[in-house]
Structures are given as C-alpha cells and as structure tokens.
N, C-alpha and C positions, 0 to 999 in steps of 0.2 A: 875291272878287277880292283878291289878294295886295298888300300895301302895298310899294312898291318901296322897296329898301335905298338908303342913301346912295350906295353905288357906282353902282347903276342909275341914279339920278337924275343922277349926275355924267355918266355916258355919255349919257344922253338929252339933258342940257344941251348937251354937246360937239357931239352930232349936230345940234341944233337950230341951232348957230352954224356948222356946217360949209358952206363955200362949195359943196363936191361934193354934199351932201345938198340944199341949195338949187336947185343946177342939176338934179338927179335929179328933185325935186318939180316944177319948172317943166316938165321934159320929160314927165313923167308926166300932168301936167294937160293937156298940149297934145296928147297921142297920142289917135289915134282907137281905137287897139285895145283891146279888152275881155280883161283878162287874168283875168276870173273863171272860165273854163272851163279844165279841164285841157289841152285841146288847144291853146288859144291860149297858155297858159304854156308848154307844151313847144315850140311852133314858135318862141316868143320866145327861149328858152333854146338851142334848136339854132342858131339863126341867130346869136345874139350870141356864144355859146361858141365856134362854128367860126371865126367872124371873129377873135375874140381869139387863138385857137390859131394861126391863120394870121399874124397880126401878130407874135405871139412868135416864131414859125419864121422870119420875114422879118426879124427884129431892129427892128421899129418900136416894140415894146414891151419894155422891160427893167426888172429890178428891181436897186435899188442895194445891197439886203442880202439875205441868205439868208433872213431872217424874212419881208421883204416877198413874196420869192418863194414862199415856202412858203404864205403866206395866199393870193396870187393862184392858185397850182396847187390849193390846197385848195377855193376857190370854184369853180374849173373842174370838178374832180372832183365836187364836190356837184351841179353843173349836169347833168354828163354822167350821174350816177346817177338823177337826176329823169328826164333823158330816156330812159334805158334802163336800169333798175334791175339792177345786178349783170352786165350785159353788155358795156356799152360800154368800161368801164375795167377794171373787176376781171376781167371775162371775158377781156379782151384779155391781161392779165398771166398768167392761167392758160394761155391757148393760148401764149404766148410761152415760158413755162416748159416745157410739154411739146415744144415744137420744139426748144429747146437740147438 
C-alpha cells in the first residue's frame, strides 16, 4: 500500500470536512440499494445521469464557471461511458460526424 502524499492527505481532509460529502455519506447509509453488483451500479448511473441531463436541459442546474461546467459534463461522460462503453457518448459523436 502506498503512503499518501501531503497533497492527497489535504484532499482527503477537505473531503472529510465537506458538507456535501457528509450528505452523500448519510444518503448512502440510508439507501437500501446494493451497489456491489455491476447491474445495480449501471441502473443507478442510468437513472441519475439521465435526470441530471434533463435538469441541465431544463435550466434547473447550471454552472457559474466554464471549469465547473467542464467538471460536471466530464462526470456525466464518465457515467455514460460506464453505462455503455464507447457507444452512448463517443459513438454518438461518430454518428453525428458521419451525418454532417
């Protein structure tokens, strides 16, 4: 096991103090879903990612900076790639390029 660097320890400490992480931990402990299986994780990602996408499209979620937007959209791309590797996001881009 590697020893964490000072920067990694600082990040971990910051996350431990984060109100959002506290809320997520509380939510995770209260959920009855079991995310240990790949199908359960995929279902959770599909449900949450699509709801977030709809909320962004409807203007209910917005980012104040381009960096925040990039991180949120990167998270969604990662989730969609887990849901359907190479197909749902990158495959769509390839189809769009061929249609144009």
